[in-house]
C-alpha positions in Angstrom: 5.6 23.9 -5.3 2.6 22.1 -7.5 -0.9 21.1 -5.1 -0.8 17.9 -6.8 3.2 16.8 -6.0 2.6 18.5 -2.3 -0.1 16.0 -1.6 1.6 12.9 -3.1 4.8 14.0 -1.1 2.2 13.6 1.8 0.7 10.3 0.6 3.7 8.2 0.8 5.5 10.2 3.7 1.8 8.4 5.9 1.5 5.8 4.7 0.2 3.3 6.4 1.7 -0.5 7.0 -1.7 -2.0 6.5 -1.8 -1.4 3.6 0.7 -2.4 1.9 0.3 -5.7 3.1 -3.2 -5.8 1.5 -1.8 -4.4 -1.6 0.2 -8.0 -1.6 -2.7 -10.0 -0.7 -4.2 -9.3 -3.3 -1.2 -9.5 -6.0 -1.3 -12.6 -4.1 -5.1 -13.5 -5.0 -4.5 -12.3 -8.2 -2.4 -14.3 -9.3 -4.3 -17.3 -7.3 -7.4 -15.9 -9.6 -5.2 -16.9 -13.4 -4.0 -19.7 -11.6 -7.3 -21.3 -11.3 -8.8 -19.5 -14.3 -6.1 -21.3 -16.5 -7.3 -24.6 -14.6 -10.2 -24.2 -15.9 -9.8 -23.5 -19.8 -11.0 -26.9 -20.4 -15.2 -24.7 -19.7 -13.7 -21.7 -22.3 -13.5 -25.3 -24.7 -16.6 -26.0 -24.5 -18.2 -22.8 -25.3 -15.8 -22.4 -28.3 -16.9 -26.1 -29.8 -20.4 -24.4 -31.3 -18.8 -21.3 -32.3 -17.9 -19.9 -35.3 -14.3 -19.4 -36.3 -13.9 -15.3 -35.4 -15.7 -15.7 -31.8 -13.5 -18.3 -31.0 -10.8 -16.8 -31.9 -12.1 -13.7 -29.8 -12.9 -16.2 -26.7 -9.5 -18.5 -27.0 -7.4 -14.7 -27.1 -9.5 -13.2 -24.1 -9.8 -15.4 -22.1 -5.3 -15.8 -22.5 -4.8 -12.5 -21.6 -6.5 -12.9 -18.4 -4.6 -15.7 -17.4 -1.2 -13.2 -18.2 -2.6 -10.4 -16.9 -3.5 -12.1 -13.3 -0.8 -13.5 -13.1 1.9 -10.9 -14.1 -0.1 -8.6 -13.2 -0.6 -10.0 -10.1 3.4 -10.7 -9.4 4.4 -7.0 -10.0 1.0 -5.9 -7.3 2.7 -8.0 -4.8 6.2 -6.6 -5.3 5.5 -3.0 -5.7 6.3 -2.5 -9.0 3.8 -0.9 -11.3 1.2 -1.0 -9.6 -1.4 1.6 -10.9 -0.2 -0.3 -14.2 -2.1 -3.4 -13.8 -4.7 -2.6 -12.0 -5.6 -0.4 -14.6 -4.8 -3.1 -17.4 -6.9 -4.6 -14.6 -9.4 -3.5 -14.0 -12.3 -4.3 -17.0 -11.8 -7.6 -16.4 -12.4 -7.4 -12.7 -16.0 -4.7 -14.1 -17.3 -7.4 -16.0 -16.8 -11.1 -13.2 -18.5 -8.3 -10.5 -20.5 -6.8 -13.0 -22.0 -9.3 -14.9 -20.6 -12.5 -14.4 -20.4 -13.1 -11.0 -24.2 -10.9 -9.8 -26.4 -13.6 -12.5 -24.2 -16.2 -9.1 -26.4 -16.8 -5.9 -24.5 -13.6 -4.4 -26.1 -14.7 -0.4 -24.8 -18.3 -0.3 -21.5 -17.9 1.5 -18.4 -18.4 0.1 -20.0 -16.7 -3.1 -17.2 -16.1 -5.6 -19.2 -12.7 -5.8 -17.4 -11.1 -3.3 -14.1 -11.9 -3.5 -14.4 -10.5 -7.3 -15.4 -7.1 -4.8 -13.0 -6.7 -2.4 -10.2 -7.2 -5.4 -12.1 -4.4 -7.5 -12.8 -2.5 -4.4 -9.0 -3.0 -3.7 -7.4 -2.4 -7.3 -9.5 0.8 -7.5 -8.2 1.8 -4.4 -4.2 1.1 -5.0 -5.2 2.1 -8.4 -5.4 5.5 -6.8 -3.3 5.2 -4.1 0.3 3.9 -5.8 2.6 0.8 -4.1 3.1 2.5 -0.7 6.7 1.8 1.5 7.6 -2.4 1.2 7.6 -1.6 -2.7 10.2 -2.2 -5.2 9.9 1.1 -6.9 9.3 3.3 -3.9 10.0 6.8 -4.2 14.0 7.4 -2.5 12.9 10.9 -1.4 9.6 10.2 0.4 11.5 8.0 2.8 14.0 10.8 4.0 
């Protein structure tokens, strides 16, 4: 048996339940941020007013991609289906949010958006490595035996 397969089987058998609850919470936070992002599209409209056509189209396209990836990815991460794929797809969005968008804001104020973005980024990296877990739609039936 391959060493990686042994490690994966051991990880499937010894997966803590609290990690599954954290994955579900991570998915719900991504859905919430996607909906909040969609409700604030007027900020992107203001950015596009003075931009040239190519820049305006790219801003609009990126905003819609972020909304779709957060909502659909958050839903699938929460139920535990295709977790690694959607963690990987949401990872660049959160890297930009942490290092380029929220780092400029006052990170030491209470309720700073920076810390939510950092926790979500850490969660995405964790579940990119860890995978679904026991409480998921795509759980491995052989791991339960």
